[in-house]
Structures are given as structure tokens and as C-alpha cells.
TIZA-186175 format. One record per atom (N, C-alpha, C, O): atom name; residue in one letter; x, y, z. Coordinates in Angstrom, 3 decimals, decimal comma. Atoms other than C-alpha are relative to their C-alpha. Layout:
N
CA_a_X_Y_Z
...
END
This chain:
176
N_m_-0,980_-0,823_-0,776
CA_m_117,564_114,058_86,247
C_m_1,315_-1,281_0,450
O_m_2,486_-0,940_0,615
N_s_-0,559_0,415_-0,403
CA_s_118,875_110,624_87,269
C_s_1,114_-0,361_-1,334
O_s_2,187_-0,961_-1,287
N_s_-0,771_0,898_0,808
CA_s_120,101_109,934_84,042
C_s_1,232_1,051_-1,358
O_s_1,980_0,844_-2,313
N_e_-1,569_-0,672_0,248
CA_e_122,143_113,207_83,609
C_e_1,533_-0,402_0,546
O_e_2,562_0,192_0,222
N_g_-1,341_0,390_-0,421
CA_g_124,935_111,352_85,413
C_g_0,063_-0,405_1,156
O_g_-1,087_-0,811_1,321
N_a_-0,186_0,373_-1,011
CA_a_125,837_110,351_88,722
C_a_-0,444_0,833_0,744
O_a_-0,349_2,028_0,462
N_s_0,879_-1,041_-1,472
CA_s_123,875_111,759_92,156
C_s_1,529_0,046_0,616
O_s_2,388_-0,794_0,346
N_l_-1,396_-0,308_-1,392
CA_l_126,961_113,076_94,911
C_l_-0,198_-0,582_0,879
O_l_0,314_-0,428_1,988
N_n_-0,358_1,304_-2,006
CA_n_125,929_109,995_97,302
C_n_0,762_-0,869_-1,164
O_n_1,750_-1,289_-0,562
N_e_-0,867_0,823_0,663
CA_e_127,635_107,777_94,049
C_e_1,336_0,692_-0,085
O_e_2,380_0,338_0,463
N_q_-1,951_-1,434_-0,467
CA_q_130,768_110,690_93,845
C_q_0,649_0,068_0,576
O_q_1,802_0,497_0,635
N_l_-1,179_-0,607_-1,446
CA_l_131,583_110,700_96,714
C_l_0,103_-1,775_0,417
O_l_1,250_-2,049_0,771
N_l_-1,026_0,571_0,044
CA_l_131,946_107,374_97,107
C_l_0,809_-1,163_-1,341
O_l_1,454_-2,210_-1,392
N_d_-1,163_0,185_1,092
CA_d_133,324_107,107_93,727
C_d_1,131_0,540_0,321
O_d_2,011_-0,322_0,344
N_c_-0,919_0,483_-0,290
CA_c_135,918_108,652_94,708
C_c_0,824_0,113_1,495
O_c_1,693_0,866_1,934
N_a_-0,811_0,771_-1,473
CA_a_136,834_106,887_98,181
C_a_0,000_-0,980_-0,993
O_a_1,089_-0,791_-1,533
N_r_-0,749_0,795_1,142
CA_r_137,062_104,212_95,485
C_r_1,330_0,175_-0,729
O_r_2,115_-0,708_-1,075
N_r_-0,773_-0,437_1,457
CA_r_139,218_105,604_93,204
C_r_1,019_0,961_0,701
O_r_2,091_0,923_0,097
N_n_-0,460_-0,916_-0,741
CA_n_140,722_108,355_95,750
C_n_0,425_1,276_-0,643
O_n_1,418_1,937_-0,338
N_n_0,476_-0,606_0,710
CA_n_139,796_110,500_93,469
C_n_-0,233_1,827_0,807
O_n_-1,327_2,315_1,090
N_e_0,289_-0,955_-0,804
CA_e_140,790_114,032_95,305
C_e_-0,891_1,072_-1,077
O_e_-1,884_1,674_-0,668
N_d_0,422_-0,971_1,221
CA_d_139,822_116,169_92,045
C_d_-1,712_0,340_0,292
O_d_-2,356_1,303_0,708
N_l_1,584_0,932_-0,069
CA_l_136,241_114,242_91,945
C_l_-0,405_1,046_1,737
O_l_-1,236_1,949_1,639
N_f_1,016_0,332_-1,086
CA_f_135,494_114,681_96,199
C_f_0,200_2,222_0,320
O_f_-0,328_2,879_1,217
N_n_-0,255_-1,892_0,115
CA_n_136,737_119,221_95,437
C_n_-1,152_0,317_-0,461
O_n_-1,914_1,061_0,156
N_s_1,174_-0,354_0,789
CA_s_134,163_119,414_93,147
C_s_-1,342_-0,622_0,353
O_s_-2,109_-0,031_-0,407
N_i_0,494_0,266_-1,156
CA_i_131,596_117,664_95,380
C_i_-0,134_1,094_0,741
O_i_-1,079_1,852_0,522
N_l_-0,549_-0,805_-0,750
CA_l_132,938_119,827_97,875
C_l_-0,930_1,870_0,038
O_l_-1,663_2,430_0,853
N_e_0,707_-0,235_0,349
CA_e_132,054_122,423_95,809
C_e_-1,406_0,580_-0,568
O_e_-1,838_1,724_-0,427
N_s_1,228_-0,025_-0,090
CA_s_128,904_122,091_94,749
C_s_-1,134_0,114_0,990
O_s_-2,070_0,879_0,761
N_l_0,074_-0,002_-1,061
CA_l_127,751_121,445_97,930
C_l_0,228_1,413_0,582
O_l_0,090_1,491_1,802
N_g_-0,354_-1,279_-0,677
CA_g_128,776_125,668_98,288
C_g_1,123_-0,689_1,604
O_g_1,285_-0,066_2,653
N_n_-0,851_-0,394_-1,139
CA_n_131,113_124,506_100,821
C_n_-0,470_-0,171_1,302
O_n_0,135_-0,301_2,366
N_d_0,970_0,249_-1,568
CA_d_128,665_124,105_103,459
C_d_0,262_-0,880_0,713
O_d_0,148_-2,056_0,366
N_t_0,075_1,191_-0,274
CA_t_129,462_122,586_106,166
C_t_-0,990_-1,136_0,323
O_t_-0,695_-2,273_-0,045
N_y_1,290_0,970_0,081
CA_y_125,861_120,736_107,166
C_y_-0,245_-0,384_-1,164
O_y_0,223_-1,501_-0,943
N_n_-0,146_0,376_1,478
CA_n_125,440_119,907_103,463
C_n_0,967_-1,593_0,091
O_n_0,514_-2,737_0,138
N_i_-0,981_0,676_0,244
CA_i_129,037_118,155_103,310
C_i_-0,499_-1,228_1,038
O_i_-0,957_-2,314_0,682
N_s_-0,154_1,130_-1,342
CA_s_128,855_116,158_106,757
C_s_-1,293_-0,794_-0,749
O_s_-0,991_-1,887_-1,228
N_e_1,436_0,870_0,141
CA_e_124,965_114,848_105,739
C_e_0,736_-0,520_-0,795
O_e_1,470_-1,416_-0,378
N_l_-0,541_1,348_1,238
CA_l_126,307_113,433_102,046
C_l_1,315_-0,756_0,794
O_l_1,494_-1,920_0,434
N_i_-1,145_1,355_-0,490
CA_i_129,396_111,673_104,023
C_i_-0,735_-1,004_1,203
O_i_-0,551_-2,191_1,469
N_n_0,662_1,267_-1,180
CA_n_127,257_110,239_106,891
C_n_-1,162_-0,532_-1,100
O_n_-2,032_-1,071_-0,415
N_t_1,346_0,154_0,721
CA_t_124,635_109,531_104,634
C_t_-0,257_-0,771_-0,788
O_t_-1,385_-1,255_-0,886
N_s_0,146_0,147_1,444
CA_s_125,729_108,148_101,247
C_s_0,831_-1,384_0,234
O_s_2,020_-1,359_0,552
N_r_-0,169_1,254_-0,345
CA_r_125,969_104,250_101,633
C_r_0,022_-1,070_-1,389
O_r_-0,826_-1,116_-2,281
N_d_0,325_0,321_1,649
CA_d_126,797_102,110_98,716
C_d_-1,245_-1,803_0,202
O_d_-1,925_-1,897_1,224
N_p_0,660_1,109_-0,479
CA_p_124,846_98,282_98,535
C_p_0,370_-0,544_2,090
O_p_-0,500_-0,392_2,947
N_f_-1,166_0,300_-0,362
CA_f_126,862_97,241_101,093
C_f_0,162_0,693_1,688
O_f_0,834_0,282_2,634
N_g_-0,134_-1,059_-1,412
CA_g_126,286_100,132_104,084
C_g_0,903_0,399_-0,139
O_g_1,108_0,901_0,966
N_n_-1,012_-0,188_0,128
CA_n_129,314_100,991_103,043
C_n_0,252_1,710_0,203
O_n_-0,661_2,288_-0,387
N_t_0,131_-1,097_0,109
CA_t_130,376_104,772_103,779
C_t_1,007_0,622_-0,832
O_t_2,036_-0,053_-0,856
N_a_-1,180_-0,225_0,418
CA_a_132,611_106,606_101,886
C_a_1,533_-0,025_0,701
O_a_2,608_-0,037_0,102
N_l_-0,835_-0,198_-1,712
CA_l_134,774_106,775_105,586
C_l_0,351_-1,982_-1,022
O_l_1,432_-2,423_-1,411
N_h_-0,621_1,335_-0,272
CA_h_134,831_103,028_104,773
C_h_0,842_-1,023_-1,247
O_h_1,506_-2,036_-1,028
N_l_0,246_-0,030_1,178
CA_l_135,121_102,723_100,945
C_l_1,938_0,567_-0,508
O_l_2,708_0,119_-1,357
N_a_-1,448_-0,446_0,532
CA_a_138,633_104,797_100,854
C_a_0,606_-0,676_1,537
O_a_1,830_-0,566_1,483
N_c_-0,717_0,867_-0,749
CA_c_139,564_102,634_104,408
C_c_0,812_-0,895_-1,126
O_c_1,999_-1,052_-1,414
N_q_-0,497_1,586_0,556
CA_q_139,256_99,509_102,105
C_q_0,862_-0,331_-0,534
O_q_1,419_-1,421_-0,403
N_y_-0,277_-0,485_1,392
CA_y_140,820_100,929_99,138
C_y_2,024_0,609_0,251
O_y_3,060_0,569_-0,412
N_g_-1,553_-1,238_-0,419
CA_g_143,911_103,309_101,282
C_g_-0,270_0,622_-0,609
O_g_0,684_0,500_-1,378
N_s_-0,496_-1,103_0,168
CA_s_143,170_106,218_99,795
C_s_-0,641_0,841_1,064
O_s_-1,679_0,901_1,723
N_w_-0,835_-0,489_-1,116
CA_w_144,800_108,324_101,766
C_w_-0,840_1,563_-0,395
O_w_-1,811_2,098_0,139
N_e_0,630_-1,519_0,651
CA_e_144,040_111,747_99,761
C_e_-1,183_0,431_0,843
O_e_-1,259_1,159_1,832
N_v_1,617_0,008_-0,113
CA_v_140,091_111,309_99,826
C_v_0,045_-0,444_1,548
O_v_-0,703_0,296_2,188
N_l_0,371_-0,022_-1,667
CA_l_140,227_110,179_103,640
C_l_0,754_0,698_0,699
O_l_0,773_0,269_1,853
N_d_-0,643_-1,541_-0,973
CA_d_142,220_113,244_105,171
C_d_-0,798_1,366_-0,528
O_d_-0,852_2,428_0,092
N_k_0,603_-1,386_0,366
CA_k_140,211_115,713_102,978
C_k_-1,669_-0,617_1,095
O_k_-2,326_0,106_1,844
N_i_1,203_0,479_-0,939
CA_i_137,180_113,660_104,819
C_i_-0,194_0,534_1,253
O_i_-0,961_1,363_1,742
N_l_-0,098_-0,330_-1,615
CA_l_138,605_113,348_108,343
C_l_-0,247_2,408_0,009
O_l_-1,110_3,157_0,468
N_d_-0,235_-1,400_-0,281
CA_d_139,669_117,339_107,999
C_d_-1,593_0,857_-0,699
O_d_-1,644_1,895_-1,359
N_q_1,616_-0,667_0,645
CA_q_135,679_118,251_106,965
C_q_-0,025_0,563_1,683
O_q_0,750_0,216_2,575
N_e_0,045_-0,862_-1,003
CA_e_134,447_120,656_109,748
C_e_-1,223_-0,601_0,346
O_e_-1,057_-0,348_1,539
N_g_1,163_0,078_-0,708
CA_g_130,789_119,300_110,790
C_g_0,438_-1,429_0,301
O_g_1,499_-2,018_0,092
N_d_-0,010_1,172_-0,707
CA_d_129,949_116,283_112,423
C_d_0,537_-1,318_-0,769
O_d_-0,291_-2,226_-0,832
N_i_0,121_0,908_0,568
CA_i_131,270_113,882_110,658
C_i_0,629_-1,931_1,082
O_i_1,425_-2,196_1,983
N_e_0,585_0,733_-1,661
CA_e_130,162_110,290_112,380
C_e_1,857_-1,260_-0,659
O_e_2,010_-1,476_-1,861
N_i_-1,172_0,061_-0,217
CA_i_134,182_108,429_112,951
C_i_-0,271_-2,144_-0,261
O_i_0,428_-2,948_-0,879
N_d_0,022_1,177_-0,526
CA_d_132,492_104,895_114,081
C_d_-1,361_-0,160_-0,760
O_d_-2,275_-0,083_0,061
N_p_0,684_0,758_0,564
CA_p_129,909_103,752_111,277
C_p_0,341_-1,635_0,307
O_p_1,410_-2,205_0,525
N_q_-0,342_1,371_0,470
CA_q_129,180_100,249_111,031
C_q_-1,031_-0,420_-1,522
O_q_-2,082_-0,097_-2,074
N_n_1,358_0,342_1,233
CA_n_127,876_98,624_108,140
C_n_-1,051_-0,741_-0,027
O_n_-1,870_-0,619_0,885
N_t_1,949_1,024_-0,405
CA_t_124,672_95,984_107,536
C_t_0,897_-0,976_-0,553
O_t_0,327_-2,060_-0,424
N_t_0,347_1,421_0,421
CA_t_126,608_93,385_105,878
C_t_1,103_-0,621_0,848
O_t_1,386_-1,768_0,501
N_d_-0,428_0,290_-0,820
CA_d_129,093_93,146_108,970
C_d_0,326_0,630_0,986
O_d_0,982_0,229_1,947
N_g_-0,152_-0,541_-1,711
CA_g_129,154_95,282_111,490
C_g_1,428_1,127_0,213
O_g_1,780_1,840_1,153
N_d_-1,395_-1,060_-0,258
CA_d_132,610_97,172_110,435
C_d_0,042_0,839_0,025
O_d_-0,393_1,475_-0,935
N_t_-0,903_-1,903_0,603
CA_t_134,081_100,539_110,912
C_t_0,813_-0,208_-0,656
O_t_1,037_-1,357_-1,038
N_p_-0,256_-0,766_0,819
CA_p_135,909_102,171_109,059
C_p_1,639_-0,675_0,750
O_p_2,545_-0,600_-0,081
N_l_-0,322_0,039_-0,662
CA_l_138,227_100,982_111,546
C_l_0,396_-1,616_-0,035
O_l_1,580_-1,889_0,163
N_h_-0,440_1,345_0,455
CA_h_138,214_97,046_110,836
C_h_0,230_-0,333_-1,449
O_h_0,808_-1,302_-1,943
N_v_-0,719_-0,109_1,972
CA_v_138,573_97,854_106,850
C_v_1,492_0,500_0,494
O_v_2,569_-0,053_0,271
N_t_-1,876_-0,074_0,367
CA_t_141,694_99,596_107,690
C_t_0,776_-1,195_0,593
O_t_1,813_-1,625_0,089
N_v_-1,136_1,666_0,391
CA_v_142,936_96,152_109,176
C_v_0,170_-0,656_-0,372
O_v_1,105_-1,376_-0,722
N_k_0,328_1,479_1,995
CA_k_142,007_94,096_106,797
C_k_1,170_0,492_-1,357
O_k_2,070_-0,035_-2,011
N_y_-1,265_-0,248_1,080
CA_y_143,709_96,252_104,467
C_y_1,818_-0,043_0,489
O_y_2,937_-0,283_0,035
N_a_-2,175_-0,336_-0,903
CA_a_147,216_96,833_106,697
C_a_0,214_-1,487_-0,627
O_a_0,951_-1,381_-1,607
N_h_-1,166_1,182_0,010
CA_h_148,130_92,553_106,330
C_h_-0,127_-0,576_-1,715
O_h_-0,227_-1,710_-2,184
N_n_0,465_-0,094_1,206
CA_n_147,607_93,654_102,678
C_n_1,272_0,741_-0,643
O_n_1,974_0,391_-1,592
N_e_-0,624_-0,985_0,638
CA_e_149,604_97,005_102,570
C_e_0,591_0,181_2,063
O_e_-0,550_0,291_2,512
N_p_0,104_0,723_-0,731
CA_p_150,621_96,509_106,096
C_p_0,768_1,564_0,710
O_p_0,236_2,141_1,659
N_e_0,394_-1,471_-0,551
CA_e_152,321_100,058_106,686
C_e_-0,458_1,410_-0,854
O_e_-0,001_2,526_-0,610
N_h_0,839_-1,015_0,085
CA_h_150,274_102,253_104,962
C_h_-1,576_0,600_0,394
O_h_-2,205_1,657_0,400
N_g_1,357_-0,144_-0,748
CA_g_147,073_100,582_106,636
C_g_0,427_0,334_1,669
O_g_-0,491_0,952_2,207
N_t_-0,446_-1,069_-1,328
CA_t_149,179_101,710_110,620
C_t_-0,423_0,979_-0,281
O_t_-1,459_1,382_0,247
N_f_0,236_-0,892_-0,321
CA_f_149,413_104,536_109,413
C_f_-1,367_0,652_-0,166
O_f_-1,628_1,651_0,503
N_i_1,685_-0,627_-0,276
CA_i_145,209_105,157_108,414
C_i_-0,184_-0,331_1,073
O_i_-0,679_0,567_1,754
N_a_0,897_0,236_-1,334
CA_a_144,367_103,311_111,533
C_a_0,628_1,208_0,668
O_a_-0,203_1,734_1,408
N_k_-0,345_-0,873_-1,582
CA_k_146,321_105,921_113,791
C_k_-0,354_0,783_-0,197
O_k_-0,980_1,335_0,708
N_n_0,874_-0,723_0,452
CA_n_145,223_108,272_111,517
C_n_-1,492_0,500_0,360
O_n_-1,886_1,654_0,530
N_l_1,007_0,115_-0,662
CA_l_141,780_107,039_112,623
C_l_-0,758_0,126_0,713
O_l_-1,932_0,491_0,762
N_i_0,502_-0,196_-1,597
CA_i_142,142_106,631_116,277
C_i_0,926_1,472_0,159
O_i_2,074_1,142_0,455
N_e_-1,122_-1,194_-0,130
CA_e_144,076_110,657_116,476
C_e_-1,349_0,830_-0,308
O_e_-1,238_1,951_0,187
N_v_1,246_-0,068_0,257
CA_v_140,258_111,378_115,265
C_v_-0,874_-0,391_0,194
O_v_-1,857_-0,167_-0,512
N_g_0,630_-0,306_-1,352
CA_g_138,732_110,317_118,161
C_g_-0,796_-2,092_-0,229
O_g_-1,288_-2,785_0,661
N_a_0,043_1,419_0,538
CA_a_138,115_106,414_115,776
C_a_-0,238_-1,108_1,423
O_a_0,561_-0,979_2,350
N_d_-0,145_0,224_-1,463
CA_d_136,952_104,058_118,773
C_d_0,386_-1,861_-0,337
O_d_-0,305_-2,510_-1,121
N_p_-0,428_1,618_0,505
CA_p_138,919_99,997_118,659
C_p_-0,560_-0,685_0,699
O_p_-0,302_-1,889_0,711
N_r_0,549_0,931_-0,699
CA_r_136,728_99,005_120,981
C_r_-1,297_-0,503_0,063
O_r_-1,850_-1,303_0,819
N_i_0,868_0,900_0,827
CA_i_133,974_98,658_118,644
C_i_-0,493_-1,328_-0,914
O_i_-0,031_-1,614_-2,019
N_r_-0,908_1,659_0,638
CA_r_133,155_94,795_117,944
C_r_-2,118_0,158_-1,396
O_r_-3,155_0,808_-1,260
N_n_0,359_0,353_1,143
CA_n_131,168_93,616_114,373
C_n_-0,696_-0,892_0,119
O_n_-0,603_-1,585_1,132
N_n_1,265_1,124_-0,481
CA_n_128,191_91,287_113,897
C_n_0,338_-1,726_0,913
O_n_-0,274_-2,615_1,504
N_r_-0,713_1,581_-0,670
CA_r_131,200_88,517_114,881
C_r_0,612_0,173_1,102
O_r_1,437_-0,667_1,460
N_n_0,010_-0,375_-1,577
CA_n_131,578_89,990_118,198
C_n_1,809_0,131_-0,530
O_n_2,556_-0,516_0,205
N_e_-1,265_-0,920_-0,155
CA_e_135,327_91,769_116,700
C_e_0,824_1,019_0,478
O_e_1,124_1,908_-0,319
N_r_-0,507_-1,494_-0,412
CA_r_136,909_94,312_118,261
C_r_0,725_0,221_-1,245
O_r_0,414_-0,725_-1,968
N_p_-0,449_-0,008_1,199
CA_p_139,211_95,610_114,952
C_p_1,654_-0,580_-0,247
O_p_2,384_-0,822_-1,208
N_i_-1,441_0,904_-0,204
CA_i_142,390_94,067_116,652
C_i_-0,090_-1,490_-0,163
O_i_0,786_-2,038_-0,831
N_d_0,236_0,910_0,356
CA_d_140,875_90,779_116,796
C_d_-0,471_-0,408_-1,864
O_d_-0,991_-1,207_-2,644
N_c_-0,170_0,931_1,933
CA_c_141,110_90,442_113,143
C_c_0,844_0,097_0,013
O_c_0,831_-0,676_0,971
N_i_-1,133_0,120_0,344
CA_i_144,674_90,769_112,628
C_i_0,246_-1,420_0,588
O_i_0,257_-1,863_1,737
N_h_-0,217_1,676_-0,465
CA_h_145,438_86,826_111,756
C_h_1,294_-0,248_0,142
O_h_1,647_-0,956_-0,801
N_g_-1,916_0,793_0,108
CA_g_149,515_86,017_112,494
C_g_0,723_1,699_0,956
O_g_0,354_2,757_1,465
N_d_-0,705_-1,139_-0,505
CA_d_151,582_88,420_113,797
C_d_1,321_1,385_-0,448
O_d_1,860_2,292_0,186
N_e_0,004_-1,610_-0,064
CA_e_152,982_90,783_111,659
C_e_0,271_1,164_-0,080
O_e_1,294_1,832_-0,227
N_l_0,419_-1,241_-0,094
CA_l_151,564_93,398_111,810
C_l_0,102_0,833_2,156
O_l_-0,693_1,335_2,951
N_e_0,021_0,063_-2,077
CA_e_152,969_93,847_116,015
C_e_-0,593_2,056_-0,286
O_e_-1,367_2,541_0,539
N_e_-0,150_-1,440_-0,344
CA_e_153,059_98,245_114,831
C_e_-1,048_0,536_0,359
O_e_-1,152_1,413_1,217
N_l_1,378_-0,076_-0,209
CA_l_149,028_97,937_114,211
C_l_-0,702_-0,542_1,324
O_l_-1,649_0,038_1,854
N_i_0,302_0,874_-1,293
CA_i_148,487_95,564_117,212
C_i_0,959_1,092_1,583
O_i_0,415_1,408_2,641
N_d_-0,081_-1,146_-1,006
CA_d_150,674_98,046_119,475
C_d_-1,105_1,592_-0,245
O_d_-1,502_2,363_0,628
N_l_0,252_-1,100_0,358
CA_l_149,164_100,768_117,919
C_l_-1,591_-0,034_1,022
O_l_-1,901_0,725_1,940
N_l_1,524_0,076_-0,423
CA_l_145,222_99,422_118,752
C_l_0,161_-0,544_1,303
O_l_-0,817_-0,177_1,954
N_q_0,812_0,364_-1,298
CA_q_145,541_97,621_122,250
C_q_0,431_2,059_0,913
O_q_-0,476_2,766_1,353
N_g_-0,266_-1,054_0,066
CA_g_147,727_101,146_123,110
C_g_-1,257_1,281_0,052
O_g_-1,303_2,248_0,812
N_a_1,162_-0,916_0,031
CA_a_144,308_102,931_121,993
C_a_-0,770_-0,505_1,056
O_a_-0,859_0,126_2,109
N_e_1,057_0,218_-0,515
CA_e_141,789_100,895_123,355
C_e_0,286_0,229_1,922
O_e_-0,633_0,381_2,727
N_i_0,043_-0,030_-1,260
CA_i_143,604_101,117_126,911
C_i_-0,036_1,366_0,540
O_i_-0,177_1,670_1,724
N_s_0,227_-1,929_-0,253
CA_s_143,522_105,409_126,440
C_s_-1,234_-0,401_-0,142
O_s_-1,809_-0,112_0,908
N_a_1,522_-0,511_-1,229
CA_a_139,712_104,777_126,468
C_a_-0,775_-0,680_0,341
O_a_-1,997_-0,753_0,214
N_d_0,897_1,548_-1,532
CA_d_139,057_101,806_128,984
C_d_0,439_1,571_1,270
O_d_-0,133_1,676_2,354
N_n_-0,246_-0,523_-0,709
CA_n_140,850_104,948_130,457
C_n_-0,519_1,382_-0,082
O_n_0,373_2,195_0,158
N_g_-0,305_-1,121_0,236
CA_g_139,363_108,045_129,852
C_g_0,497_0,631_-1,155
O_g_0,435_1,857_-1,061
N_g_-0,698_-0,724_0,516
CA_g_140,986_109,024_127,222
C_g_1,576_0,952_-0,083
O_g_1,965_1,856_-0,823
N_v_-0,928_-1,016_-0,165
CA_v_144,135_110,213_128,529
C_v_0,865_-0,709_-1,046
O_v_0,822_-1,809_-1,596
N_n_-0,730_0,036_1,048
CA_n_146,871_110,989_126,355
C_n_1,867_-0,295_-0,209
O_n_2,838_0,273_0,290
N_d_-1,191_1,224_-0,228
CA_d_149,830_108,582_125,624
C_d_1,586_0,790_0,863
O_d_2,429_0,223_1,559
N_e_-1,266_-0,303_-0,903
CA_e_152,555_111,641_126,835
C_e_-0,779_-0,287_1,718
O_e_-0,744_-1,288_2,433
N_e_0,948_-0,045_-1,678
CA_e_150,566_111,936_130,314
C_e_0,537_-2,098_0,425
O_e_1,222_-2,463_1,380
N_d_-0,475_1,788_-0,352
CA_d_151,043_107,269_130,154
C_d_1,548_0,216_0,632
O_d_2,097_0,088_1,727
N_i_-2,130_-0,403_-0,291
CA_i_155,188_108,414_129,311
C_i_0,607_0,909_1,940
O_i_1,596_0,898_2,673
N_e_-0,239_-0,781_-1,316
CA_e_155,099_110,526_132,545
C_e_0,114_-0,509_0,843
O_e_1,102_-0,677_1,559
N_e_-0,637_0,435_-1,757
CA_e_153,902_108,921_135,275
C_e_0,966_-1,100_-0,505
O_e_2,147_-0,934_-0,201
N_d_-1,204_1,209_0,531
CA_d_155,725_105,413_133,449
C_d_1,726_0,368_0,747
O_d_2,629_-0,425_1,013
N_n_-1,509_-0,331_-0,016
CA_n_158,897_107,759_134,393
C_n_-0,154_0,542_1,487
O_n_0,365_-0,109_2,394
N_v_-0,112_0,477_-1,882
CA_v_158,215_108,898_138,020
C_v_-0,906_-1,095_0,399
O_v_-1,885_-0,975_1,135
N_d_0,526_2,049_-0,422
CA_d_157,053_105,071_138,487
C_d_1,496_-0,614_0,243
O_d_2,202_-1,112_1,120
N_n_-1,852_0,780_-0,023
CA_n_160,400_104,135_137,078
C_n_1,002_0,916_1,324
O_n_1,580_0,327_2,238
N_g_-0,382_-0,669_-1,015
CA_g_161,790_107,020_139,250
C_g_0,693_-0,658_1,160
O_g_1,850_-1,005_1,399
N_d_0,062_0,585_-0,838
CA_d_160,729_105,720_142,169
C_d_0,200_-1,331_0,933
O_d_0,157_-1,515_2,150
N_d_0,301_1,015_-0,551
CA_d_160,937_102,277_142,177
C_d_1,743_0,259_0,330
O_d_2,207_-0,210_1,369
N_d_-1,425_0,562_-0,075
CA_d_165,159_102,887_141,443
C_d_0,527_0,486_1,672
O_d_1,415_-0,065_2,322
N_d_-0,742_0,400_-1,254
CA_d_165,310_104,539_144,934
C_d_-0,330_-0,778_0,957
O_d_0,092_-0,896_2,107
N_d_0,510_1,550_-1,451
CA_d_163,698_101,709_146,775
C_d_1,143_-0,710_-0,233
O_d_1,664_-1,227_0,755
N_n_-1,546_1,718_0,376
CA_n_166,843_99,146_145,228
C_n_0,952_1,031_1,008
O_n_2,106_0,715_1,301
END
């Protein structure tokens, strides 16, 4: 049977590399749009380096396929670590952002919004923020720092933090 063409695993990884949204949709259809089977395929498909479709979509900036993966209703693992470096998709995104700062920051923001943990360390004991070299990625640095603070505080969202800051600033003004 394998001589008939690429397996669903291979097709999924290929569509993530090439940002092939049509192929991704045909994979969903071939699985009967079954939530369990889709999430199982997404979570278990890996290339020889242990990269999932999420890793590959982040590495190549394949936004349309990445967005479709993140929109799946099943239990999609957001922080899988590859076998070579222990990198999560967020680590891979930060590395991608060195060449594509705006798009990389956009992808990182979306990963964080769906629950990617910026505190996970790879095999070199690096968090995603530690993979940033130089200060040309200020917006990404701010995003990752904010996400780490939010995660350390139990996921308090930015709106609550802003409201608290405004209340504190108001109190300070009254004391002067």
C-alpha cells in the first residue's frame, strides 16, 4: 500500500512545510473530519528529527496551515518538543523571526494566545526568549516577556494587568 503514495503523516508534514491549505483540507476530509483522528494525526506525525506539523509550519512561516491546525477542536498538543534540540514550536518560531521579524512575531503571538508556554526549556536549557540574538526583535522580546509573566502569575490576562496598573498609578497621583 505504501507504494500507492504518501501516507497521511507524510502528507500532513508536507502541507505544513509548503503551506498547502488544500492538501490539509483533503487530509481532514479523508479522516471524515473526525476530531479524535485529526488530533491524533497532528500530534503523532513527526519527521526524522521529531518535528511535528506545528514545528514545520512555524519553521517555514506557513501561516494558513498553522492557523487551520490551531483551529482544530481536538486535543492538539501545542508544546511538543522535537527530538534533536528539544525545541517547541515557539522556539522554532523565534528562530524563524530572525529572518522574518514581523511574521515571526505574528506567529508567536498566535501560539501564545492558544496556550503555548514560553517557559519551556529545550535541550540547551534555553527558553524561546533565550534564542533571540541581538535586540532587533524588541516586539517579540516584549511579547515573550509578557507571556512569561502572565504564565508565572497563573495566566492573568493583560487587561487585568493594565487595569491594576491604572489603579496603582491613580493612587500614586493622590499621594503627591
